[in-house]
N, C-alpha and C positions, 0 to 999 in steps of 0.2 A: 314555673317554680312550684306552683301549688301541687301539681301531680307528683313531683319529686318528693315534696314534704309528706304527702299522703303515703307514697310507697315506703318511705323511710319509717313512718309511724307504723304501718302495717307490718313491715319486716321486724321492727323492734318488738312489737306486741307478739308476733308469732314466735320469735326467739325466746322471749320471756316465758311464754306459755309452755313451749317445749322443754325449757330448762326446769321449770317447776314440776312438770309431769315426770321428767327423768329422775329428778332428785327424790321424788315421792315413792319411787319403786323400791320395795324392800329387798334387801339382799340376804339370803338365808344361808349362804355358804361361807365358810371360813377358809382363807387361803394362807398358806405358808410357803412362799416361794412359788415353784412351778407346779406343785401338786396340792390337792386339797388336804387339809389337816385331818388325819384319822382320829375319830372319836372312839374311845373305848375305855375299859377299865385301866386304872393306873397299875404300872409295874413297880415292883420293889426296887430299891437301889441296887441290890445284888443282881437282880434280873437284867437291869439296864446295863450294868457293868459287864456282866457275863456276855450279853449280846454284843457289846463293843469289843470285848476280847476275842470273840469268835469271828467278828468282822475283820479284825486285824490279823488273826491267825489265817484266815482265808486269803490274805493278801490284798484286801480292799482298803486298808487304812491309808494307803498312799494315793488313793484315787483323786484326792483334792489337790495334789501337788503337781499334777501334770494332766495331759489330755488322755484320760483313761475311759474313753467311751467305747462302746462295742465296735464302732467303725475304726477308731484310732488304735485300740489295743485288742488284738485278737485273743488274748488270754482273759479278758474281762468276763466273758460269759462263763468260762470254766471256773473262775474265781467266785463268781456270783453263785454258781451251782454248788460249789463247795461250801460257801457260807450257808446256803439254805439247808444243805445236808446236815451241817454241824448244828444249826439252830433248831432243827426239828428232831435231832437224834439225842442219844444219851449224853453226848458231849455237853449239851446245854445244861442239863440237870447237874452233871458233874461239876461244871464251872460255877454254877450258882451255889452249890453246896461248898465248893472250895472257898468261895467268897463269904461263907457264913450265912447264906440265906436259904430260903425254901422256895421251890417253884410253885407259883400260884396255878390254879386250874386253867386260867385263861392263857397264861404265858406258855405253859408246857403241855398243851393238849396232846400233841403227838410225842413230845419229848418225854413226858412223864410215863406214858404207856410203854415206850420202848426202853426205859431205864429199869424196869422191873423184870 
């Protein structure tokens, strides 16, 4: 009986030590779902709305309603490429302006240059 009590005490002490060391480890990443949260300058309301409008225009707005992954939907990659083209082209600048906003330098690096 004494050996069993000693083993239980050692196992308990080891588990407590490991749990304390694991909880003391700092976590430096922020997570939002499956991907790390991107940190960067804030976009204006018009820029966010324009981005969403272009996402929907490219046909990606319904992606959450069914299984539209690259494996399940062969048009997904083409739609994603169209969204990226719209987002980096003059269409983004035009949409932001249509919504009454101005494109920030960060949001429209490629778009602002191609709109002039």
